[in-house]
Each structure stands twice: as structure tokens, then as C-alpha cells.
C-alpha positions as CSV (number, residue, x, y, z in Angstrom):
1,D,-38.8,-119.9,102.9
2,V,-38.6,-122.7,100.3
3,H,-35.9,-122.3,97.8
4,L,-35.4,-124.6,94.8
5,V,-32.6,-123.7,92.4
6,E,-32.3,-125.6,89.1
7,S,-29.2,-125.8,86.9
8,G,-27.8,-127.9,84.1
9,G,-30.1,-126.9,81.3
10,G,-28.8,-126.0,77.8
11,T,-29.0,-126.7,74.1
12,V,-28.1,-130.2,72.8
13,Q,-28.4,-132.1,69.6
14,S,-31.1,-134.8,69.3
15,G,-29.8,-138.0,71.0
16,G,-27.7,-136.0,73.4
17,S,-27.7,-136.0,77.2
18,L,-28.0,-133.5,80.0
19,R,-28.1,-133.7,83.8
20,L,-30.2,-131.3,85.7
21,S,-29.7,-130.5,89.4
22,C,-31.9,-128.8,91.9
23,V,-30.5,-127.6,95.2
24,A,-33.1,-127.2,97.9
25,S,-33.1,-125.1,101.0
26,G,-35.5,-123.8,103.6
27,F,-37.1,-127.2,104.5
28,I,-36.1,-130.7,105.5
29,F,-35.5,-132.1,102.0
30,S,-35.6,-135.8,103.0
31,H,-39.2,-135.4,104.3
32,Y,-40.7,-134.4,101.0
33,D,-41.6,-136.1,97.7
34,M,-39.9,-134.3,94.9
35,C,-40.7,-134.0,91.2
36,W,-39.5,-132.6,87.9
37,A,-42.1,-130.8,85.8
38,R,-41.9,-129.2,82.4
39,R,-44.0,-126.9,80.3
40,P,-43.7,-127.6,76.6
41,P,-44.3,-124.7,74.3
42,G,-48.0,-124.0,73.9
43,K,-49.0,-126.6,76.5
44,G,-49.7,-126.8,80.2
45,P,-47.3,-128.2,82.8
46,E,-46.8,-131.9,83.0
47,W,-44.9,-134.2,85.3
48,V,-41.7,-135.6,84.0
49,S,-40.6,-137.6,87.0
50,C,-41.2,-137.9,90.7
51,I,-39.2,-139.5,93.6
52,G,-40.7,-140.3,96.9
53,T,-39.2,-140.0,100.4
54,G,-38.6,-143.8,100.2
55,E,-37.1,-143.3,96.7
56,S,-39.9,-144.9,94.8
57,T,-39.9,-143.3,91.3
58,Y,-42.4,-142.3,88.7
59,Y,-41.8,-141.5,85.1
60,S,-44.1,-140.2,82.4
61,D,-44.5,-142.5,79.5
62,S,-42.8,-140.0,77.2
63,V,-39.5,-140.2,79.2
64,K,-39.6,-143.7,80.6
65,G,-36.4,-145.5,79.8
66,R,-34.6,-142.3,78.9
67,F,-34.6,-140.2,82.1
68,T,-33.5,-141.1,85.6
69,T,-34.3,-139.2,88.7
70,T,-32.3,-139.5,91.9
71,R,-32.0,-137.6,95.1
72,D,-29.1,-137.0,97.5
73,N,-30.6,-136.2,100.9
74,A,-27.3,-135.4,102.5
75,E,-26.7,-132.7,99.9
76,N,-30.4,-131.6,99.6
77,T,-30.2,-132.1,95.9
78,L,-32.5,-133.6,93.3
79,Y,-31.1,-134.8,90.0
80,L,-32.6,-135.6,86.5
81,Q,-30.3,-137.5,84.1
82,M,-31.7,-137.1,80.6
83,S,-30.5,-139.3,77.8
84,S,-31.5,-139.9,74.2
85,L,-33.0,-136.5,74.1
86,K,-35.6,-135.6,71.5
87,P,-36.8,-132.3,70.1
88,E,-40.1,-132.8,71.8
89,D,-38.3,-132.7,75.2
90,T,-37.7,-129.0,74.6
91,A,-39.2,-127.0,77.5
92,P,-38.3,-125.2,80.7
93,Y,-37.8,-127.8,83.4
94,Y,-38.9,-127.1,87.0
95,C,-37.9,-128.7,90.3
96,V,-41.0,-129.1,92.4
97,R,-41.6,-129.9,96.1
98,A,-44.8,-131.8,96.1
99,D,-47.7,-130.9,98.3
100,P,-47.0,-132.6,101.7
101,R,-50.7,-133.1,102.4
102,K,-51.0,-135.7,99.6
103,P,-49.3,-139.1,99.1
104,L,-47.1,-139.4,96.0
105,V,-49.7,-141.4,94.1
106,A,-52.2,-138.5,94.5
107,T,-49.6,-136.0,93.5
108,I,-48.9,-137.9,90.3
109,H,-52.6,-138.5,89.6
110,D,-53.6,-134.8,90.1
111,G,-50.8,-133.4,88.0
112,P,-48.6,-130.3,88.7
113,S,-50.2,-127.5,90.7
114,E,-48.5,-124.1,91.0
115,D,-50.9,-123.3,93.8
116,N,-50.2,-126.3,96.1
117,D,-46.7,-127.3,95.2
118,S,-43.5,-125.3,95.5
119,W,-41.7,-124.6,92.3
120,G,-38.2,-123.4,91.3
121,R,-37.7,-120.8,88.6
122,G,-36.8,-123.5,86.0
123,T,-33.9,-124.2,83.6
124,Q,-34.4,-124.3,79.9
125,V,-33.7,-127.5,77.9
126,T,-33.6,-127.1,74.1
127,V,-33.0,-130.1,71.9
128,A,-32.1,-129.3,68.3
129,S,-33.1,-131.7,65.5
């Protein structure tokens, strides 16, 4: 079974930083594109960032320049370093194993899918103004 366990969330002041981690198990981590998604209050899920098996990266316009995603294939771990946090970054953040049937560009274009992708349980990020 696929297991994705996020950690590192919390409450910070605007302008602060957090580092999220996601430990993966149950599959060959290095073989899969991985993403971070979030679900802002009252809105649908959105991609925050993705990293491909070749370590190409994607960032949404709202986080570009502030967030960095990396992966450690030896440790089966995905990271999201978040800096200059804003109140609008407040949301639960989810680690997602992308649908292996699609290339990363299609994953990004199609948006998050709880049916076709594999999701962790999430970690809450709250940014106080």
C-alpha cells in the first residue's frame, strides 16, 4: 500500500518560514513524480509544487520564488521549504504521488485528482497576519 506521511506544519507569523516533509513507503519513490497540493479554505485543491523523477520542478505562480521543493530518493522523502509566508498560504498541505500513467506536464495541466493520484493525510499550515 502507498503511504505518504506529512509533517512540519504549524502556525507562523506572516513572513515566517516552515519546512514540510513527506516520508513515502509502499512504492519505489524514485520512479514517481511527486507534488505538494493544498486546499485553501472554501476553495478546491490546487497544485503548489511538483518535482519530476528527473528533478525538474514546477511552482504555481502564487508561490514561485518563495517555496522550494526537493526530494531525497535515498530517504524516500519529499520536502517543501516555504519562506516569506503570507496569510493566503494558510491551508492543509498534502503530499501527492502523481498518477504514473501521465507525464508531469499533464499532471500539472490537469490539476490535482483525488481519484487518480495518491494523497497523504495532510499537515496544516496557518499563517497569522
